[in-house]
C-alpha positions, 0 to 999 in steps of 0.5 A, spaced: 489 660 576 490 653 577 493 652 583 489 651 590 487 656 595 492 656 601 490 651 606 490 656 612 484 659 608 481 653 606 481 651 614 478 658 616 472 657 611 471 650 614 471 653 621 467 659 619 462 656 615 459 651 621 458 658 625 450 660 625 452 667 625 455 666 619 450 664 615 446 670 615 444 675 610 451 679 610 451 687 608 452 688 601 458 693 603 461 688 607 462 686 614 465 691 619 471 686 620 472 685 613 472 692 611 477 693 617 482 688 614 482 691 608 484 697 610 489 694 615 492 690 609 492 697 605 496 700 610 501 695 611 502 693 604 502 701 601 502 705 606 495 708 605 490 710 610 483 708 609 477 709 613 473 702 613 467 706 614 467 710 608 473 708 603 472 700 603 466 696 600 466 689 599 464 686 591 463 679 589 469 679 585 473 684 582 468 684 576 462 686 579 467 692 581 468 694 575 461 693 572 458 696 578 462 703 579 460 703 571 452 703 573 453 708 579 456 713 575 455 712 567 449 715 564 447 714 557 452 718 552 458 719 557 465 718 556 469 712 558 477 711 557 478 704 556 485 700 554 485 697 547 487 691 548 484 691 555 480 686 559 473 686 555 468 687 561 471 695 561 468 696 554 462 691 554 460 689 561 461 696 564 461 702 559 456 699 553 451 696 558 451 703 561 450 706 554 456 710 555 461 711 549 468 707 549 473 712 547 479 707 546 486 708 548 491 704 545 496 699 548 502 699 544 509 695 544 513 701 543 509 705 549 510 699 554 503 698 553 501 704 557 496 709 554 499 715 551 495 720 555 498 726 551 495 723 545 488 724 547 485 730 545 483 735 550 476 735 547 476 728 549 478 729 556 473 734 558 467 729 555 471 724 559 467 721 566 471 715 567 477 712 566 479 705 567 486 702 568 489 696 569 496 694 572 499 689 572 496 688 565 491 683 562 492 681 556 499 684 555 503 683 562 505 690 562 507 694 569 506 701 570 511 705 574 508 710 579 510 715 576 505 713 570 500 713 575 502 720 577 501 722 571 494 719 569 492 722 576 494 729 574 490 729 568 484 726 571 484 732 576 485 737 571 479 734 567 474 731 573 473 724 571 474 718 575 479 713 575 478 706 576 484 702 577 483 695 577 489 691 580 487 684 581 494 682 579 498 686 584 500 680 588 502 676 582 509 679 581 516 676 580 523 677 582 523 683 586 518 687 582 513 690 587 506 693 584 504 700 586 497 702 587 494 709 585 492 710 592 499 711 594 499 717 589 492 720 592 485 718 595 481 721 589 480 715 585 478 708 586 482 701 586 479 695 586 482 688 588 480 681 590 482 674 593 481 671 586 488 671 583 492 673 590 489 666 593 487 662 588 480 663 589 477 665 583 470 660 585 469 664 592 468 671 589 470 675 594 473 682 592 474 689 595 473 697 592 477 701 596 479 709 595 475 716 595 469 715 600 465 719 595 465 715 589 465 709 594 458 711 596 455 711 589 458 704 588 454 702 595 447 705 593 448 700 586 450 694 590 444 695 595 439 694 590 443 688 586 446 683 591 445 681 598 453 681 599 457 675 599 458 670 604 461 672 611 465 666 612 469 667 606 469 674 608 473 671 614 477 667 610 480 672 606 481 677 611 485 671 615 489 671 608 490 678 608 493 678 615 499 674 613 501 680 610 506 684 615 509 689 610 510 690 603 513 683 601 509 677 600 508 672 605 509 665 605 502 662 603 504 666 596 511 664 595 510 658 593 505 659 588 509 664 585 515 660 584 510 655 581 508 660 575 515 663 575 518 657 573 512 655 568 514 662 565 521 661 564 520 654 561 515 657 556 518 664 554 525 660 554 522 655 550 519 660 545 525 664 544 529 657 542 525 656 537 526 663 535 519 666 537 522 672 540 518 673 547 519 678 552 519 675 560 514 679 563 514 681 570 507 680 572 501 676 571 500 669 569 500 671 562 505 671 556 503 676 551 507 676 544 507 678 537 505 672 532 512 669 529 515 673 523 515 667 519 507 668 519 507 676 520 502 676 514 497 672 517 491 675 522 492 673 529 485 669 528 488 665 522 495 664 526 491 661 532 488 656 527 494 653 525 496 652 532 490 648 533 492 644 527 497 642 532 493 641 538 496 648 541 490 652 544 492 660 546 488 666 545 488 671 539 490 678 541 484 681 538 479 677 543 481 684 547 480 689 542 482 691 535 489 693 538 491 686 539 491 684 532 498 681 531 499 678 538 497 672 542 497 671 549 499 664 553 496 663 560 500 659 565 495 655 568 497 649 565 503 644 569 510 644 566 510 638 563 504 640 559 508 647 557 513 642 555 509 638 550 505 645 548 513 647 545 514 641 542 507 641 538 509 649 536 516 647 534 512 642 529 509 648 526 514 653 526 519 648 523 
């Protein structure tokens, strides 16, 4: 996100960084108050009960959680079910770095960018050690109903693999949509979240992993050897933000920022459709994922991106997120409205 961190969180950091007790080495699994605050948030937000002593752990941003959980459980040759298109770290920074074998789960438009679990062969599921899921989704902006999470959880129970539910866009939703948690289905898996998207705190690197105590224990063993925890004053500031929640509804400190992104989304999507570039309105994330215009359907997404560069517009080719991203591109809503309108004017030159 390009917007600023909420004032109450920034002020909390300013106040707490001056306290000498917040300048010491932190616990790699997170301070007690941090884990208790995350557990409280999960109860208020999802109705999920967590033991902060065993079922919550701090991570230095969600990306660390994604990769370290693989380091804890993936051995050379282990099968990992990975979405494609998807966040590249699932395959590159997690599975491949552990010498695991990524099995590609295609995310197709006709299936609402959800993996077709029935299409995965039984012998693959028997070999699977872990599955990465991410909804609301990067790059597609797709959302997953809780019924799908139940289905995925049933598969994991039947075939004995871990689901890593990467949920950093849980609060980045529009209109009345409220994203679910896999922990609402059962507590046999883990869920990753962070302050980066929620509170526009990308540079502060503070996240958490919650869920099954045994899985969390393995993560903690890795973390105790590879990092020395996250700054205590940042942990306190994040909990200050989480404590603004009193229900599953978003608190005031989020609403204004989300309205900004919703307006940008509407300007971009309506503008593209007005130009004849058919584009769906996403319910979540700050991404707009769309197929290449029909006029250029004979081009690869990379070649189409080159044409956009000629008119001064930079977006991401779908294949940057895997081979199943071919034919798609991703816009990011991290520019002010006037820049989005300017981009639409430039795109019009190409399309017409």
